[in-house]
PDB file with SEQRES, HELIX, SHEET and CRYST1 records, atoms N, CA, C and O in Angstrom:
SEQRES   1 A   83  MET LEU SER ASP LYS ASN TYR ASN ILE GLN VAL VAL TRP          
SEQRES   2 A   83  GLY VAL ALA LEU VAL LEU MET GLY ILE MET VAL PHE PHE          
SEQRES   3 A   83  ARG ILE PRO ARG ILE MET PRO LYS ILE GLU GLN ILE GLU          
SEQRES   4 A   83  SER PHE SER SER SER ILE GLY PHE ILE ARG PHE CYS PHE          
SEQRES   5 A   83  TYR PHE MET ALA VAL MET LEU THR ALA GLY GLY GLY LYS          
SEQRES   6 A   83  LYS LEU TYR LEU HIS PHE THR SER HIS LYS GLN ASP ALA          
SEQRES   7 A   83  GLU PRO VAL ASP GLU                                          
HELIX    1 AA1 ASP A    4  GLU A   36  1                                  33    
HELIX    2 AA2 GLU A   39  SER A   42  1                                   4    
HELIX    3 AA3 ILE A   45  ALA A   78  1                                  34    
CRYST1    1.000    1.000    1.000  90.00  90.00  90.00 P 1           1          
ATOM      1  N   MET A   1      38.973 -10.334 -18.880  1.00  0.00           N  
ATOM      2  CA  MET A   1      38.172 -11.225 -18.016  1.00  0.00           C  
ATOM      3  C   MET A   1      38.059 -10.540 -16.694  1.00  0.00           C  
ATOM      4  O   MET A   1      39.003  -9.902 -16.229  1.00  0.00           O  
ATOM      5  N   LEU A   2      36.915 -10.668 -16.087  1.00  0.00           N  
ATOM      6  CA  LEU A   2      36.653 -10.081 -14.839  1.00  0.00           C  
ATOM      7  C   LEU A   2      37.335 -10.777 -13.687  1.00  0.00           C  
ATOM      8  O   LEU A   2      37.528 -11.992 -13.724  1.00  0.00           O  
ATOM      9  N   SER A   3      37.705 -10.028 -12.660  1.00  0.00           N  
ATOM     10  CA  SER A   3      38.241 -10.729 -11.523  1.00  0.00           C  
ATOM     11  C   SER A   3      37.113 -11.482 -10.822  1.00  0.00           C  
ATOM     12  O   SER A   3      35.941 -11.156 -11.011  1.00  0.00           O  
ATOM     13  N   ASP A   4      37.469 -12.517  -9.990  1.00  0.00           N  
ATOM     14  CA  ASP A   4      36.449 -13.272  -9.339  1.00  0.00           C  
ATOM     15  C   ASP A   4      35.635 -12.471  -8.328  1.00  0.00           C  
ATOM     16  O   ASP A   4      34.452 -12.748  -8.132  1.00  0.00           O  
ATOM     17  N   LYS A   5      36.250 -11.487  -7.689  1.00  0.00           N  
ATOM     18  CA  LYS A   5      35.479 -10.654  -6.756  1.00  0.00           C  
ATOM     19  C   LYS A   5      34.475  -9.846  -7.507  1.00  0.00           C  
ATOM     20  O   LYS A   5      33.305  -9.801  -7.127  1.00  0.00           O  
ATOM     21  N   ASN A   6      34.911  -9.190  -8.592  1.00  0.00           N  
ATOM     22  CA  ASN A   6      33.959  -8.376  -9.399  1.00  0.00           C  
ATOM     23  C   ASN A   6      32.928  -9.178 -10.033  1.00  0.00           C  
ATOM     24  O   ASN A   6      31.786  -8.731 -10.147  1.00  0.00           O  
ATOM     25  N   TYR A   7      33.269 -10.398 -10.476  1.00  0.00           N  
ATOM     26  CA  TYR A   7      32.271 -11.315 -11.027  1.00  0.00           C  
ATOM     27  C   TYR A   7      31.200 -11.720 -10.028  1.00  0.00           C  
ATOM     28  O   TYR A   7      30.009 -11.734 -10.341  1.00  0.00           O  
ATOM     29  N   ASN A   8      31.643 -12.047  -8.823  1.00  0.00           N  
ATOM     30  CA  ASN A   8      30.686 -12.410  -7.771  1.00  0.00           C  
ATOM     31  C   ASN A   8      29.799 -11.243  -7.405  1.00  0.00           C  
ATOM     32  O   ASN A   8      28.610 -11.450  -7.161  1.00  0.00           O  
ATOM     33  N   ILE A   9      30.303 -10.047  -7.355  1.00  0.00           N  
ATOM     34  CA  ILE A   9      29.522  -8.896  -7.046  1.00  0.00           C  
ATOM     35  C   ILE A   9      28.459  -8.607  -8.171  1.00  0.00           C  
ATOM     36  O   ILE A   9      27.327  -8.215  -7.890  1.00  0.00           O  
ATOM     37  N   GLN A  10      28.861  -8.811  -9.384  1.00  0.00           N  
ATOM     38  CA  GLN A  10      27.921  -8.627 -10.450  1.00  0.00           C  
ATOM     39  C   GLN A  10      26.774  -9.702 -10.442  1.00  0.00           C  
ATOM     40  O   GLN A  10      25.621  -9.406 -10.755  1.00  0.00           O  
ATOM     41  N   VAL A  11      27.138 -10.899 -10.087  1.00  0.00           N  
ATOM     42  CA  VAL A  11      26.130 -11.931  -9.925  1.00  0.00           C  
ATOM     43  C   VAL A  11      25.143 -11.627  -8.861  1.00  0.00           C  
ATOM     44  O   VAL A  11      23.930 -11.732  -9.042  1.00  0.00           O  
ATOM     45  N   VAL A  12      25.712 -11.229  -7.699  1.00  0.00           N  
ATOM     46  CA  VAL A  12      24.822 -10.909  -6.548  1.00  0.00           C  
ATOM     47  C   VAL A  12      23.920  -9.730  -6.913  1.00  0.00           C  
ATOM     48  O   VAL A  12      22.737  -9.737  -6.575  1.00  0.00           O  
ATOM     49  N   TRP A  13      24.435  -8.766  -7.566  1.00  0.00           N  
ATOM     50  CA  TRP A  13      23.673  -7.574  -7.997  1.00  0.00           C  
ATOM     51  C   TRP A  13      22.496  -8.016  -8.954  1.00  0.00           C  
ATOM     52  O   TRP A  13      21.358  -7.563  -8.827  1.00  0.00           O  
ATOM     53  N   GLY A  14      22.828  -8.867  -9.851  1.00  0.00           N  
ATOM     54  CA  GLY A  14      21.803  -9.396 -10.839  1.00  0.00           C  
ATOM     55  C   GLY A  14      20.694 -10.107 -10.058  1.00  0.00           C  
ATOM     56  O   GLY A  14      19.509  -9.878 -10.301  1.00  0.00           O  
ATOM     57  N   VAL A  15      21.079 -10.947  -9.145  1.00  0.00           N  
ATOM     58  CA  VAL A  15      20.081 -11.771  -8.308  1.00  0.00           C  
ATOM     59  C   VAL A  15      19.253 -10.777  -7.498  1.00  0.00           C  
ATOM     60  O   VAL A  15      18.041 -10.963  -7.389  1.00  0.00           O  
ATOM     61  N   ALA A  16      19.834  -9.753  -6.939  1.00  0.00           N  
ATOM     62  CA  ALA A  16      19.168  -8.802  -6.166  1.00  0.00           C  
ATOM     63  C   ALA A  16      18.086  -8.052  -7.013  1.00  0.00           C  
ATOM     64  O   ALA A  16      16.954  -7.814  -6.593  1.00  0.00           O  
ATOM     65  N   LEU A  17      18.542  -7.716  -8.218  1.00  0.00           N  
ATOM     66  CA  LEU A  17      17.565  -6.990  -9.080  1.00  0.00           C  
ATOM     67  C   LEU A  17      16.371  -7.887  -9.404  1.00  0.00           C  
ATOM     68  O   LEU A  17      15.230  -7.435  -9.313  1.00  0.00           O  
ATOM     69  N   VAL A  18      16.594  -9.083  -9.761  1.00  0.00           N  
ATOM     70  CA  VAL A  18      15.557 -10.060 -10.115  1.00  0.00           C  
ATOM     71  C   VAL A  18      14.611 -10.244  -8.896  1.00  0.00           C  
ATOM     72  O   VAL A  18      13.394 -10.164  -9.064  1.00  0.00           O  
ATOM     73  N   LEU A  19      15.136 -10.483  -7.697  1.00  0.00           N  
ATOM     74  CA  LEU A  19      14.392 -10.594  -6.513  1.00  0.00           C  
ATOM     75  C   LEU A  19      13.499  -9.396  -6.206  1.00  0.00           C  
ATOM     76  O   LEU A  19      12.337  -9.553  -5.831  1.00  0.00           O  
ATOM     77  N   MET A  20      14.065  -8.179  -6.373  1.00  0.00           N  
ATOM     78  CA  MET A  20      13.331  -6.941  -6.082  1.00  0.00           C  
ATOM     79  C   MET A  20      12.228  -6.765  -7.083  1.00  0.00           C  
ATOM     80  O   MET A  20      11.154  -6.294  -6.708  1.00  0.00           O  
ATOM     81  N   GLY A  21      12.415  -7.100  -8.288  1.00  0.00           N  
ATOM     82  CA  GLY A  21      11.378  -7.003  -9.325  1.00  0.00           C  
ATOM     83  C   GLY A  21      10.235  -7.911  -8.986  1.00  0.00           C  
ATOM     84  O   GLY A  21       9.077  -7.500  -9.050  1.00  0.00           O  
ATOM     85  N   ILE A  22      10.543  -9.181  -8.614  1.00  0.00           N  
ATOM     86  CA  ILE A  22       9.545 -10.086  -8.178  1.00  0.00           C  
ATOM     87  C   ILE A  22       8.759  -9.667  -7.025  1.00  0.00           C  
ATOM     88  O   ILE A  22       7.536  -9.809  -7.008  1.00  0.00           O  
ATOM     89  N   MET A  23       9.445  -9.135  -6.021  1.00  0.00           N  
ATOM     90  CA  MET A  23       8.907  -8.602  -4.779  1.00  0.00           C  
ATOM     91  C   MET A  23       7.938  -7.396  -5.095  1.00  0.00           C  
ATOM     92  O   MET A  23       6.878  -7.274  -4.480  1.00  0.00           O  
ATOM     93  N   VAL A  24       8.315  -6.558  -6.019  1.00  0.00           N  
ATOM     94  CA  VAL A  24       7.528  -5.359  -6.439  1.00  0.00           C  
ATOM     95  C   VAL A  24       6.171  -5.977  -7.065  1.00  0.00           C  
ATOM     96  O   VAL A  24       5.097  -5.463  -6.751  1.00  0.00           O  
ATOM     97  N   PHE A  25       6.213  -6.994  -7.882  1.00  0.00           N  
ATOM     98  CA  PHE A  25       5.034  -7.633  -8.473  1.00  0.00           C  
ATOM     99  C   PHE A  25       4.037  -8.085  -7.372  1.00  0.00           C  
ATOM    100  O   PHE A  25       2.828  -7.883  -7.488  1.00  0.00           O  
ATOM    101  N   PHE A  26       4.570  -8.681  -6.338  1.00  0.00           N  
ATOM    102  CA  PHE A  26       3.659  -9.204  -5.259  1.00  0.00           C  
ATOM    103  C   PHE A  26       3.244  -8.104  -4.364  1.00  0.00           C  
ATOM    104  O   PHE A  26       2.247  -8.297  -3.668  1.00  0.00           O  
ATOM    105  N   ARG A  27       3.880  -6.960  -4.283  1.00  0.00           N  
ATOM    106  CA  ARG A  27       3.595  -5.899  -3.333  1.00  0.00           C  
ATOM    107  C   ARG A  27       2.566  -4.992  -3.933  1.00  0.00           C  
ATOM    108  O   ARG A  27       1.780  -4.410  -3.185  1.00  0.00           O  
ATOM    109  N   ILE A  28       2.515  -4.828  -5.260  1.00  0.00           N  
ATOM    110  CA  ILE A  28       1.555  -3.871  -5.953  1.00  0.00           C  
ATOM    111  C   ILE A  28       0.115  -4.079  -5.492  1.00  0.00           C  
ATOM    112  O   ILE A  28      -0.514  -3.101  -5.090  1.00  0.00           O  
ATOM    113  N   PRO A  29      -0.427  -5.240  -5.522  1.00  0.00           N  
ATOM    114  CA  PRO A  29      -1.837  -5.463  -5.152  1.00  0.00           C  
ATOM    115  C   PRO A  29      -2.129  -5.025  -3.755  1.00  0.00           C  
ATOM    116  O   PRO A  29      -3.209  -4.510  -3.465  1.00  0.00           O  
ATOM    117  N   ARG A  30      -1.178  -5.225  -2.887  1.00  0.00           N  
ATOM    118  CA  ARG A  30      -1.345  -4.855  -1.451  1.00  0.00           C  
ATOM    119  C   ARG A  30      -1.305  -3.386  -1.235  1.00  0.00           C  
ATOM    120  O   ARG A  30      -2.023  -2.892  -0.366  1.00  0.00           O  
ATOM    121  N   ILE A  31      -0.483  -2.618  -1.995  1.00  0.00           N  
ATOM    122  CA  ILE A  31      -0.252  -1.232  -1.750  1.00  0.00           C  
ATOM    123  C   ILE A  31      -1.213  -0.329  -2.563  1.00  0.00           C  
ATOM    124  O   ILE A  31      -1.413   0.821  -2.172  1.00  0.00           O  
ATOM    125  N   MET A  32      -1.795  -0.789  -3.642  1.00  0.00           N  
ATOM    126  CA  MET A  32      -2.637   0.026  -4.518  1.00  0.00           C  
ATOM    127  C   MET A  32      -3.910   0.490  -3.742  1.00  0.00           C  
ATOM    128  O   MET A  32      -4.257   1.663  -3.875  1.00  0.00           O  
ATOM    129  N   PRO A  33      -4.571  -0.283  -3.006  1.00  0.00           N  
ATOM    130  CA  PRO A  33      -5.772   0.262  -2.179  1.00  0.00           C  
ATOM    131  C   PRO A  33      -5.386   1.418  -1.267  1.00  0.00           C  
ATOM    132  O   PRO A  33      -6.153   2.368  -1.111  1.00  0.00           O  
ATOM    133  N   LYS A  34      -4.254   1.348  -0.690  1.00  0.00           N  
ATOM    134  CA  LYS A  34      -3.870   2.430   0.208  1.00  0.00           C  
ATOM    135  C   LYS A  34      -3.529   3.702  -0.627  1.00  0.00           C  
ATOM    136  O   LYS A  34      -3.809   4.815  -0.183  1.00  0.00           O  
ATOM    137  N   ILE A  35      -2.936   3.540  -1.812  1.00  0.00           N  
ATOM    138  CA  ILE A  35      -2.665   4.727  -2.695  1.00  0.00           C  
ATOM    139  C   ILE A  35      -3.958   5.298  -3.198  1.00  0.00           C  
ATOM    140  O   ILE A  35      -4.090   6.517  -3.300  1.00  0.00           O  
ATOM    141  N   GLU A  36      -4.952   4.431  -3.529  1.00  0.00           N  
ATOM    142  CA  GLU A  36      -6.260   4.904  -4.022  1.00  0.00           C  
ATOM    143  C   GLU A  36      -6.948   5.781  -2.991  1.00  0.00           C  
ATOM    144  O   GLU A  36      -7.708   6.662  -3.394  1.00  0.00           O  
ATOM    145  N   GLN A  37      -6.743   5.612  -1.710  1.00  0.00           N  
ATOM    146  CA  GLN A  37      -7.462   6.330  -0.780  1.00  0.00           C  
ATOM    147  C   GLN A  37      -6.815   7.803  -0.638  1.00  0.00           C  
ATOM    148  O   GLN A  37      -7.446   8.684  -0.056  1.00  0.00           O  
ATOM    149  N   ILE A  38      -5.663   8.020  -1.132  1.00  0.00           N  
ATOM    150  CA  ILE A  38      -5.109   9.381  -1.123  1.00  0.00           C  
ATOM    151  C   ILE A  38      -5.753  10.143  -2.274  1.00  0.00           C  
ATOM    152  O   ILE A  38      -5.658   9.781  -3.446  1.00  0.00           O  
ATOM    153  N   GLU A  39      -6.456  11.292  -1.837  1.00  0.00           N  
ATOM    154  CA  GLU A  39      -7.230  12.060  -2.787  1.00  0.00           C  
ATOM    155  C   GLU A  39      -6.420  12.546  -3.972  1.00  0.00           C  
ATOM    156  O   GLU A  39      -6.870  12.460  -5.114  1.00  0.00           O  
ATOM    157  N   SER A  40      -5.244  13.050  -3.711  1.00  0.00           N  
ATOM    158  CA  SER A  40      -4.454  13.684  -4.849  1.00  0.00           C  
ATOM    159  C   SER A  40      -4.005  12.593  -5.854  1.00  0.00           C  
ATOM    160  O   SER A  40      -3.758  12.915  -7.016  1.00  0.00           O  
ATOM    161  N   PHE A  41      -3.900  11.390  -5.462  1.00  0.00           N  
ATOM    162  CA  PHE A  41      -3.481  10.286  -6.317  1.00  0.00           C  
ATOM    163  C   PHE A  41      -4.656   9.572  -7.053  1.00  0.00           C  
ATOM    164  O   PHE A  41      -4.461   8.906  -8.070  1.00  0.00           O  
ATOM    165  N   SER A  42      -5.882   9.742  -6.494  1.00  0.00           N  
ATOM    166  CA  SER A  42      -6.989   8.952  -6.988  1.00  0.00           C  
ATOM    167  C   SER A  42      -7.363   9.167  -8.457  1.00  0.00           C  
ATOM    168  O   SER A  42      -7.933   8.280  -9.093  1.00  0.00           O  
ATOM    169  N   SER A  43      -7.047  10.327  -8.980  1.00  0.00           N  
ATOM    170  CA  SER A  43      -7.388  10.638 -10.338  1.00  0.00           C  
ATOM    171  C   SER A  43      -6.418  10.010 -11.378  1.00  0.00           C  
ATOM    172  O   SER A  43      -6.767   9.787 -12.538  1.00  0.00           O  
ATOM    173  N   SER A  44      -5.183   9.740 -10.892  1.00  0.00           N  
ATOM    174  CA  SER A  44      -4.224   9.177 -11.814  1.00  0.00           C  
ATOM    175  C   SER A  44      -3.712   7.771 -11.362  1.00  0.00           C  
ATOM    176  O   SER A  44      -2.539   7.415 -11.470  1.00  0.00           O  
ATOM    177  N   ILE A  45      -4.693   7.034 -10.858  1.00  0.00           N  
ATOM    178  CA  ILE A  45      -4.329   5.643 -10.317  1.00  0.00           C  
ATOM    179  C   ILE A  45      -3.900   4.712 -11.425  1.00  0.00           C  
ATOM    180  O   ILE A  45      -3.062   3.842 -11.189  1.00  0.00           O  
ATOM    181  N   GLY A  46      -4.431   4.852 -12.614  1.00  0.00           N  
ATOM    182  CA  GLY A  46      -4.016   4.014 -13.725  1.00  0.00           C  
ATOM    183  C   GLY A  46      -2.519   4.258 -14.104  1.00  0.00           C  
ATOM    184  O   GLY A  46      -1.781   3.305 -14.357  1.00  0.00           O  
ATOM    185  N   PHE A  47      -2.098   5.516 -14.136  1.00  0.00           N  
ATOM    186  CA  PHE A  47      -0.688   5.765 -14.452  1.00  0.00           C  
ATOM    187  C   PHE A  47       0.184   5.257 -13.392  1.00  0.00           C  
ATOM    188  O   PHE A  47       1.239   4.691 -13.676  1.00  0.00           O  
ATOM    189  N   ILE A  48      -0.222   5.439 -12.123  1.00  0.00           N  
ATOM    190  CA  ILE A  48       0.604   4.981 -11.034  1.00  0.00           C  
ATOM    191  C   ILE A  48       0.736   3.467 -11.036  1.00  0.00           C  
ATOM    192  O   ILE A  48       1.801   2.923 -10.743  1.00  0.00           O  
ATOM    193  N   ARG A  49      -0.356   2.794 -11.370  1.00  0.00           N  
ATOM    194  CA  ARG A  49      -0.298   1.307 -11.446  1.00  0.00           C  
ATOM    195  C   ARG A  49       0.690   0.902 -12.533  1.00  0.00           C  
ATOM    196  O   ARG A  49       1.572   0.074 -12.308  1.00  0.00           O  
ATOM    197  N   PHE A  50       0.527   1.517 -13.756  1.00  0.00           N  
ATOM    198  CA  PHE A  50       1.349   1.320 -14.813  1.00  0.00           C  
ATOM    199  C   PHE A  50       2.872   1.474 -14.480  1.00  0.00           C  
ATOM    200  O   PHE A  50       3.687   0.628 -14.848  1.00  0.00           O  
ATOM    201  N   CYS A  51       3.219   2.585 -13.771  1.00  0.00           N  
ATOM    202  CA  CYS A  51       4.533   2.873 -13.357  1.00  0.00           C  
ATOM    203  C   CYS A  51       5.079   1.797 -12.433  1.00  0.00           C  
ATOM    204  O   CYS A  51       6.216   1.359 -12.609  1.00  0.00           O  
ATOM    205  N   PHE A  52       4.308   1.367 -11.469  1.00  0.00           N  
ATOM    206  CA  PHE A  52       4.748   0.257 -10.548  1.00  0.00           C  
ATOM    207  C   PHE A  52       5.060  -0.997 -11.335  1.00  0.00           C  
ATOM    208  O   PHE A  52       6.137  -1.577 -11.197  1.00  0.00           O  
ATOM    209  N   TYR A  53       4.082  -1.429 -12.188  1.00  0.00           N  
ATOM    210  CA  TYR A  53       4.340  -2.622 -12.936  1.00  0.00           C  
ATOM    211  C   TYR A  53       5.571  -2.437 -13.957  1.00  0.00           C  
ATOM    212  O   TYR A  53       6.335  -3.384 -14.144  1.00  0.00           O  
ATOM    213  N   PHE A  54       5.740  -1.302 -14.564  1.00  0.00           N  
ATOM    214  CA  PHE A  54       6.863  -1.021 -15.412  1.00  0.00           C  
ATOM    215  C   PHE A  54       8.145  -1.146 -14.707  1.00  0.00           C  
ATOM    216  O   PHE A  54       9.098  -1.739 -15.213  1.00  0.00           O  
ATOM    217  N   MET A  55       8.187  -0.560 -13.468  1.00  0.00           N  
ATOM    218  CA  MET A  55       9.305  -0.673 -12.597  1.00  0.00           C  
ATOM    219  C   MET A  55       9.721  -2.102 -12.356  1.00  0.00           C  
ATOM    220  O   MET A  55      10.890  -2.466 -12.481  1.00  0.00           O  
ATOM    221  N   ALA A  56       8.637  -2.980 -11.973  1.00  0.00           N  
ATOM    222  CA  ALA A  56       8.851  -4.282 -11.633  1.00  0.00           C  
ATOM    223  C   ALA A  56       9.392  -5.093 -12.834  1.00  0.00           C  
ATOM    224  O   ALA A  56      10.234  -5.973 -12.656  1.00  0.00           O  
ATOM    225  N   VAL A  57       8.900  -4.789 -14.067  1.00  0.00           N  
ATOM    226  CA  VAL A  57       9.342  -5.433 -15.311  1.00  0.00           C  
ATOM    227  C   VAL A  57      10.763  -5.050 -15.551  1.00  0.00           C  
ATOM    228  O   VAL A  57      11.574  -5.918 -15.871  1.00  0.00           O  
ATOM    229  N   MET A  58      11.120  -3.778 -15.415  1.00  0.00           N  
ATOM    230  CA  MET A  58      12.428  -3.330 -15.673  1.00  0.00           C  
ATOM    231  C   MET A  58      13.492  -3.905 -14.681  1.00  0.00           C  
ATOM    232  O   MET A  58      14.589  -4.282 -15.094  1.00  0.00           O  
ATOM    233  N   LEU A  59      13.159  -3.960 -13.438  1.00  0.00           N  
ATOM    234  CA  LEU A  59      14.018  -4.626 -12.418  1.00  0.00           C  
ATOM    235  C   LEU A  59      14.301  -6.051 -12.732  1.00  0.00           C  
ATOM    236  O   LEU A  59      15.449  -6.495 -12.710  1.00  0.00           O  
ATOM    237  N   THR A  60      13.209  -6.805 -13.038  1.00  0.00           N  
ATOM    238  CA  THR A  60      13.367  -8.215 -13.339  1.00  0.00           C  
ATOM    239  C   THR A  60      14.187  -8.431 -14.638  1.00  0.00           C  
ATOM    240  O   THR A  60      15.141  -9.208 -14.670  1.00  0.00           O  
ATOM    241  N   ALA A  61      13.773  -7.709 -15.705  1.00  0.00           N  
ATOM    242  CA  ALA A  61      14.494  -7.845 -16.928  1.00  0.00           C  
ATOM    243  C   ALA A  61      15.961  -7.397 -16.822  1.00  0.00           C  
ATOM    244  O   ALA A  61      16.840  -8.041 -17.394  1.00  0.00           O  
ATOM    245  N   GLY A  62      16.222  -6.355 -16.132  1.00  0.00           N  
ATOM    246  CA  GLY A  62      17.608  -5.885 -15.986  1.00  0.00           C  
ATOM    247  C   GLY A  62      18.477  -6.874 -15.290  1.00  0.00           C  
ATOM    248  O   GLY A  62      19.581  -7.183 -15.738  1.00  0.00           O  
ATOM    249  N   GLY A  63      17.957  -7.390 -14.146  1.00  0.00           N  
ATOM    250  CA  GLY A  63      18.651  -8.348 -13.398  1.00  0.00           C  
ATOM    251  C   GLY A  63      18.858  -9.703 -14.182  1.00  0.00           C  
ATOM    252  O   GLY A  63      19.914 -10.330 -14.092  1.00  0.00           O  
ATOM    253  N   GLY A  64      17.830 -10.108 -14.931  1.00  0.00           N  
ATOM    254  CA  GLY A  64      17.938 -11.284 -15.774  1.00  0.00           C  
ATOM    255  C   GLY A  64      18.917 -11.124 -16.826  1.00  0.00           C  
ATOM    256  O   GLY A  64      19.668 -12.059 -17.104  1.00  0.00           O  
ATOM    257  N   LYS A  65      18.976  -9.957 -17.466  1.00  0.00           N  
ATOM    258  CA  LYS A  65      19.969  -9.666 -18.554  1.00  0.00           C  
ATOM    259  C   LYS A  65      21.316  -9.652 -17.940  1.00  0.00           C  
ATOM    260  O   LYS A  65      22.239 -10.203 -18.540  1.00  0.00           O  
ATOM    261  N   LYS A  66      21.511  -9.085 -16.824  1.00  0.00           N  
ATOM    262  CA  LYS A  66      22.847  -9.063 -16.168  1.00  0.00           C  
ATOM    263  C   LYS A  66      23.367 -10.442 -15.852  1.00  0.00           C  
ATOM    264  O   LYS A  66      24.538 -10.753 -16.071  1.00  0.00           O  
ATOM    265  N   LEU A  67      22.478 -11.262 -15.332  1.00  0.00           N  
ATOM    266  CA  LEU A  67      22.860 -12.698 -15.035  1.00  0.00           C  
ATOM    267  C   LEU A  67      23.158 -13.448 -16.319  1.00  0.00           C  
ATOM    268  O   LEU A  67      24.156 -14.163 -16.408  1.00  0.00           O  
ATOM    269  N   TYR A  68      22.302 -13.288 -17.310  1.00  0.00           N  
ATOM    270  CA  TYR A  68      22.521 -14.008 -18.550  1.00  0.00           C  
ATOM    271  C   TYR A  68      23.813 -13.585 -19.217  1.00  0.00           C  
ATOM    272  O   TYR A  68      24.547 -14.454 -19.688  1.00  0.00           O  
ATOM    273  N   LEU A  69      24.144 -12.282 -19.289  1.00  0.00           N  
ATOM    274  CA  LEU A  69      25.390 -11.910 -19.914  1.00  0.00           C  
ATOM    275  C   LEU A  69      26.592 -12.327 -19.129  1.00  0.00           C  
ATOM    276  O   LEU A  69      27.612 -12.666 -19.728  1.00  0.00           O  
ATOM    277  N   HIS A  70      26.534 -12.323 -17.806  1.00  0.00           N  
ATOM    278  CA  HIS A  70      27.664 -12.791 -17.027  1.00  0.00           C  
ATOM    279  C   HIS A  70      27.941 -14.278 -17.080  1.00  0.00           C  
ATOM    280  O   HIS A  70      29.087 -14.726 -17.110  1.00  0.00           O  
ATOM    281  N   PHE A  71      26.795 -15.064 -17.090  1.00  0.00           N  
ATOM    282  CA  PHE A  71      27.000 -16.482 -17.244  1.00  0.00           C  
ATOM    283  C   PHE A  71      27.451 -16.915 -18.566  1.00  0.00           C  
ATOM    284  O   PHE A  71      28.257 -17.841 -18.640  1.00  0.00           O  
ATOM    285  N   THR A  72      26.981 -16.298 -19.684  1.00  0.00           N  
ATOM    286  CA  THR A  72      27.406 -16.570 -20.975  1.00  0.00           C  
ATOM    287  C   THR A  72      28.819 -16.184 -21.272  1.00  0.00           C  
ATOM    288  O   THR A  72      29.568 -16.929 -21.905  1.00  0.00           O  
ATOM    289  N   SER A  73      29.185 -15.000 -20.806  1.00  0.00           N  
ATOM    290  CA  SER A  73      30.489 -14.517 -20.964  1.00  0.00           C  
ATOM    291  C   SER A  73      31.507 -15.281 -20.191  1.00  0.00           C  
ATOM    292  O   SER A  73      32.617 -15.475 -20.686  1.00  0.00           O  
ATOM    293  N   HIS A  74      31.199 -15.727 -19.006  1.00  0.00           N  
ATOM    294  CA  HIS A  74      32.074 -16.487 -18.126  1.00  0.00           C  
ATOM    295  C   HIS A  74      32.245 -17.826 -18.781  1.00  0.00           C  
ATOM    296  O   HIS A  74      33.366 -18.336 -18.761  1.00  0.00           O  
ATOM    297  N   LYS A  75      31.215 -18.465 -19.376  1.00  0.00           N  
ATOM    298  CA  LYS A  75      31.298 -19.725 -20.069  1.00  0.00           C  
ATOM    299  C   LYS A  75      32.202 -19.613 -21.277  1.00  0.00           C  
ATOM    300  O   LYS A  75      33.007 -20.510 -21.531  1.00  0.00           O  
ATOM    301  N   GLN A  76      32.086 -18.532 -22.024  1.00  0.00           N  
ATOM    302  CA  GLN A  76      32.994 -18.361 -23.190  1.00  0.00           C  
ATOM    303  C   GLN A  76      34.381 -18.126 -22.822  1.00  0.00           C  
ATOM    304  O   GLN A  76      35.274 -18.538 -23.562  1.00  0.00           O  
ATOM    305  N   ASP A  77      34.669 -17.444 -21.647  1.00  0.00           N  
ATOM    306  CA  ASP A  77      36.082 -17.264 -21.180  1.00  0.00           C  
ATOM    307  C   ASP A  77      36.659 -18.628 -20.761  1.00  0.00           C  
ATOM    308  O   ASP A  77      37.871 -18.804 -20.890  1.00  0.00           O  
ATOM    309  N   ALA A  78      35.912 -19.560 -20.289  1.00  0.00           N  
ATOM    310  CA  ALA A  78      36.426 -20.811 -19.825  1.00  0.00           C  
ATOM    311  C   ALA A  78      36.676 -21.815 -20.955  1.00  0.00           C  
ATOM    312  O   ALA A  78      37.460 -22.748 -20.781  1.00  0.00           O  
ATOM    313  N   GLU A  79      36.045 -21.646 -22.067  1.00  0.00           N  
ATOM    314  CA  GLU A  79      36.202 -22.555 -23.202  1.00  0.00           C  
ATOM    315  C   GLU A  79      37.572 -22.289 -23.900  1.00  0.00           C  
ATOM    316  O   GLU A  79      37.929 -21.133 -24.125  1.00  0.00           O  
ATOM    317  N   PRO A  80      38.307 -23.325 -24.228  1.00  0.00           N  
ATOM    318  CA  PRO A  80      39.595 -23.177 -24.947  1.00  0.00           C  
ATOM    319  C   PRO A  80      39.258 -22.751 -26.395  1.00  0.00           C  
ATOM    320  O   PRO A  80      38.215 -23.084 -26.958  1.00  0.00           O  
ATOM    321  N   VAL A  81      40.203 -22.004 -26.941  1.00  0.00           N  
ATOM    322  CA  VAL A  81      40.097 -21.454 -28.333  1.00  0.00           C  
ATOM    323  C   VAL A  81      40.934 -22.413 -29.199  1.00  0.00           C  
ATOM    324  O   VAL A  81      42.113 -22.675 -28.958  1.00  0.00           O  
ATOM    325  N   ASP A  82      40.208 -22.931 -30.257  1.00  0.00           N  
ATOM    326  CA  ASP A  82      40.916 -23.822 -31.173  1.00  0.00           C  
ATOM    327  C   ASP A  82      41.565 -22.924 -32.274  1.00  0.00           C  
ATOM    328  O   ASP A  82      40.892 -22.066 -32.846  1.00  0.00           O  
ATOM    329  N   GLU A  83      42.853 -23.129 -32.557  1.00  0.00           N  
ATOM    330  CA  GLU A  83      43.578 -22.362 -33.574  1.00  0.00           C  
ATOM    331  C   GLU A  83      44.143 -23.242 -34.619  1.00  0.00           C  
ATOM    332  O   GLU A  83      44.784 -22.760 -35.552  1.00  0.00           O  
TER     333      GLU A  83                                                      
END                                                                             
């Protein structure tokens, strides 16, 4: 069983990952026009857009998975075992 301090740190880390993923989703439409203006990036703008959205999905999914696993494992640790 995780200590309470480690458990709280993991929960905070999971929430931070989810929030960063959501913030990246909202930031992409604002930042893409600026990136398109850079000549060296203009030819690969589709790949850059894909990478930003992929990063946002991975951050959100990773944080969600971390939160889900910690809450389900904490719930199982709290339940008494019938023998």
